[in-house]
MARLOVEX-106654 format. One line per field, with one value per residue (C-alpha): residue in three letters; x, z, y. Coordinates in nm, 3 decimals. Layout:
<vomis>
aa	(ala, ...)
east	(X, ...)
up	(Z, ...)
north	(Y, ...)
</vomis>
This chain:
<vomis>
aa	(met, thr, asp, gly, phe, pro, ala, pro, val, ala, val, ala, asn, ala, pro, leu, ala, ala, thr, val, thr, arg, val, ala, glu, leu, ala, asn, lys, leu, gly, arg, pro, arg, asn, gln, val, phe, asp, leu, arg, arg, leu, ser, glu, ala, ser, gly, val, pro, ala, asp, val, ile, lys, thr, leu, leu, asp, gly, arg, pro, ala, gly, glu, pro, asp, leu, gln, ala, arg, phe, leu, gln, arg, leu, asp, leu, leu, arg, arg, thr, arg, val, lys, thr, asn, gly, arg, arg, tyr, thr, gln, gln, glu, ile, ala, asp, gly, ala, gly, met, ser, arg, gln, gln, ala, gly, ala, leu, ile, asn, gly, asp, arg, arg, pro, thr, met, glu, his, cys, asp, ala, ile, gln, arg, phe, phe, gly, val, his, ala, gly, phe, leu, thr, ala, his, asp, ala, asp, ala, leu, thr, asp, ala, leu, gln, arg, thr, glu, gln, gln, leu, leu, gln, asp, phe, ala, gly, arg, glu, arg, gln, thr, val, pro, ala, glu, thr, ala, ser, ala, gly, asp, pro, leu, ala, arg, leu, leu, gln, asn, his, gly, val, arg, gly, ile, ala, trp, arg, ala, ala, gln, leu, pro, ser, asp, lys, his, arg, asp, lys, val, thr, glu, trp, leu, asp, met, leu, leu, glu, ser, val, lys, pro, asn, glu, ser)
east	(-0.198, -0.293, -0.117, 0.263, 0.561, 0.712, 0.971, 1.312, 1.611, 1.975, 2.188, 2.521, 2.781, 3.035, 2.900, 2.914, 3.275, 3.376, 3.200, 3.360, 3.703, 3.644, 3.510, 3.800, 4.053, 3.889, 3.872, 4.242, 4.331, 4.130, 4.270, 3.926, 3.913, 3.762, 3.526, 3.391, 3.328, 3.193, 3.000, 2.753, 2.477, 2.486, 2.489, 2.203, 1.986, 2.077, 2.013, 1.760, 1.990, 2.055, 2.399, 2.502, 2.417, 2.616, 2.919, 2.891, 2.861, 3.153, 3.361, 3.290, 3.083, 2.735, 2.464, 2.160, 1.867, 1.523, 1.223, 1.052, 0.790, 1.054, 1.265, 0.969, 0.879, 1.241, 1.293, 0.955, 1.034, 1.369, 1.193, 0.949, 1.239, 1.471, 1.242, 1.043, 0.844, 1.002, 0.895, 1.090, 0.781, 0.709, 0.443, 0.124, -0.047, -0.314, -0.053, 0.124, -0.210, -0.309, 0.034, 0.046, -0.311, -0.448, -0.690, -0.581, -0.678, -0.452, -0.161, -0.210, -0.219, 0.105, 0.284, 0.175, 0.267, -0.089, -0.080, 0.192, 0.281, 0.230, 0.460, 0.198, 0.204, 0.585, 0.601, 0.345, 0.521, 0.865, 0.732, 0.579, 0.907, 1.111, 1.338, 1.449, 1.262, 1.341, 1.430, 1.172, 1.230, 1.589, 1.802, 2.042, 2.358, 2.195, 2.064, 2.407, 2.573, 2.335, 2.409, 2.784, 2.759, 2.603, 2.895, 3.128, 2.970, 3.023, 3.383, 3.443, 3.315, 3.541, 3.841, 3.784, 3.737, 4.071, 4.248, 4.080, 4.314, 4.294, 4.392, 4.498, 4.281, 4.579, 4.685, 4.344, 4.424, 4.242, 4.534, 4.520, 4.201, 4.303, 4.350, 4.018, 3.846, 3.983, 3.893, 3.536, 3.462, 3.743, 3.856, 3.555, 3.309, 3.462, 3.466, 3.107, 2.980, 3.159, 3.006, 2.655, 2.701, 2.491, 2.756, 3.125, 3.103, 3.005, 3.274, 3.531, 3.431, 3.504, 3.844, 3.917, 3.821, 4.036, 4.332, 4.290, 4.276, 4.589, 4.770, 4.664, 4.800, 5.122, 5.422, 5.621, 5.955, 6.249)
up	(-2.214, -1.919, -1.641, -1.639, -1.586, -1.790, -2.054, -1.922, -1.913, -2.006, -1.758, -1.629, -1.574, -1.370, -1.031, -1.156, -1.271, -0.935, -0.742, -0.955, -0.886, -0.509, -0.496, -0.706, -0.477, -0.164, -0.318, -0.402, -0.046, 0.091, -0.164, -0.306, -0.665, -0.908, -1.057, -0.707, -0.620, -0.967, -1.011, -1.290, -1.170, -0.815, -0.931, -1.172, -0.895, -0.664, -0.920, -1.164, -1.456, -1.707, -1.672, -2.029, -1.969, -1.644, -1.827, -2.089, -1.824, -1.622, -1.940, -1.964, -2.280, -2.339, -2.308, -2.423, -2.192, -2.218, -2.155, -1.819, -1.939, -2.075, -1.760, -1.535, -1.725, -1.736, -1.364, -1.264, -1.465, -1.285, -0.948, -1.038, -1.142, -0.849, -0.553, -0.532, -0.263, -0.011, -0.228, -0.522, -0.723, -0.862, -0.713, -0.915, -1.047, -0.778, -0.502, -0.631, -0.656, -0.301, -0.160, -0.343, -0.262, -0.616, -0.823, -1.021, -1.338, -1.246, -1.164, -1.486, -1.697, -1.538, -1.571, -1.935, -2.028, -2.106, -1.851, -1.760, -1.390, -1.156, -0.864, -0.634, -0.833, -0.820, -0.448, -0.371, -0.584, -0.443, -0.088, -0.176, -0.311, -0.033, -0.254, -0.206, -0.340, -0.704, -0.790, -1.069, -1.207, -1.166, -1.477, -1.539, -1.445, -1.132, -1.027, -1.076, -0.886, -0.594, -0.587, -0.597, -0.317, -0.099, -0.192, -0.101, 0.242, 0.312, 0.194, 0.411, 0.714, 0.633, 0.575, 0.888, 1.092, 0.970, 1.025, 1.353, 1.589, 1.966, 2.125, 2.494, 2.716, 2.870, 2.529, 2.462, 2.655, 2.618, 2.412, 2.155, 1.945, 1.699, 1.975, 2.128, 1.789, 1.744, 2.098, 2.065, 1.717, 1.603, 1.244, 1.169, 1.303, 1.102, 0.782, 0.836, 0.893, 0.581, 0.376, 0.476, 0.321, 0.007, -0.239, -0.320, -0.241, 0.118, 0.152, 0.019, 0.300, 0.557, 0.397, 0.398, 0.765, 0.864, 0.670, 0.856, 1.188, 1.110, 1.009, 1.329, 1.557, 1.363, 1.596, 1.541, 1.375, 1.537)
north	(1.625, 1.847, 2.040, 2.057, 2.288, 2.569, 2.482, 2.363, 2.596, 2.539, 2.346, 2.476, 2.202, 2.401, 2.280, 1.920, 1.955, 2.107, 1.830, 1.557, 1.707, 1.719, 1.363, 1.232, 1.402, 1.261, 0.913, 0.934, 1.036, 0.744, 0.500, 0.424, 0.295, 0.546, 0.288, 0.222, 0.586, 0.669, 0.345, 0.419, 0.189, 0.322, 0.682, 0.611, 0.469, 0.759, 1.032, 0.888, 0.971, 0.690, 0.529, 0.616, 0.982, 0.979, 0.840, 1.114, 1.387, 1.248, 1.248, 1.623, 1.593, 1.740, 1.478, 1.673, 1.725, 1.560, 1.780, 1.753, 1.506, 1.267, 1.314, 1.236, 0.919, 0.804, 0.845, 0.709, 0.397, 0.370, 0.402, 0.126, -0.100, -0.031, 0.053, -0.268, -0.445, -0.682, -0.976, -0.831, -0.737, -0.391, -0.171, -0.177, 0.134, 0.091, 0.070, 0.381, 0.562, 0.466, 0.557, 0.889, 0.984, 0.992, 0.790, 0.484, 0.671, 0.962, 0.733, 0.537, 0.853, 0.977, 0.643, 0.602, 0.960, 1.064, 1.345, 1.592, 1.586, 1.877, 1.956, 1.803, 1.478, 1.466, 1.541, 1.269, 1.006, 1.098, 1.060, 0.723, 0.587, 0.752, 0.962, 1.322, 1.626, 1.697, 1.336, 1.325, 1.673, 1.796, 1.843, 1.554, 1.745, 1.888, 1.545, 1.388, 1.673, 1.619, 1.243, 1.307, 1.563, 1.295, 1.070, 1.357, 1.392, 1.023, 1.039, 1.346, 1.158, 0.863, 1.088, 1.296, 0.980, 0.848, 1.178, 1.264, 1.441, 1.457, 1.786, 1.757, 1.970, 2.149, 2.283, 2.438, 2.752, 3.081, 3.209, 2.926, 2.964, 2.692, 2.435, 2.544, 2.503, 2.151, 2.053, 2.179, 2.045, 1.817, 1.769, 1.552, 1.807, 2.089, 1.881, 1.767, 2.121, 2.243, 1.961, 2.074, 2.417, 2.469, 2.588, 2.613, 2.985, 2.907, 2.640, 2.887, 3.124, 2.853, 2.789, 3.162, 3.192, 2.894, 3.036, 3.365, 3.179, 2.979, 3.298, 3.475, 3.201, 3.137, 3.180, 3.500, 3.438, 3.612)
</vomis>
């Protein structure tokens, strides 16, 4: 086989565990069934990770980690099975080759596992199937974490929409920064912005800042 990536590294599951906890808490607040939010088939199609591996990871157990070649083949096969044409048929090797800007021989060698993919191959195939960057290459735990974070963003929007608060304009005086914040952004806007942050560390900073703001505007007790 030719081309390829360096050897894979160990996967840390702490971000996955934290994301699972946040999603479960949001689902509980919204009254969503756990088996709906953590639907294995949906998460598999969103992440590229096999459903049995997802179940193992969600149970907090190690699931092993295929090397990049095996991961690529596994997820490319999933794409070909789940991202089909409007007539329900799979894309042919020639159609994938044309859409990804490579020869039919190149596409066939990648699909059959006779050639290791390069980043350029992966990017081209991901664009063809309309999936996010890293779909074909991310470690299983990282891919599942990413899929669950997208679920979390949707749940946050639903929760913020349900809990949206309206702040009367007359209460948003210059001396009330909290009221001004809510008037300008609303609960939904604040939750959505926080959900876009790249890590728990950044979200913790937002929580810390809001706590400081709440403390600063707390009425003085006599």
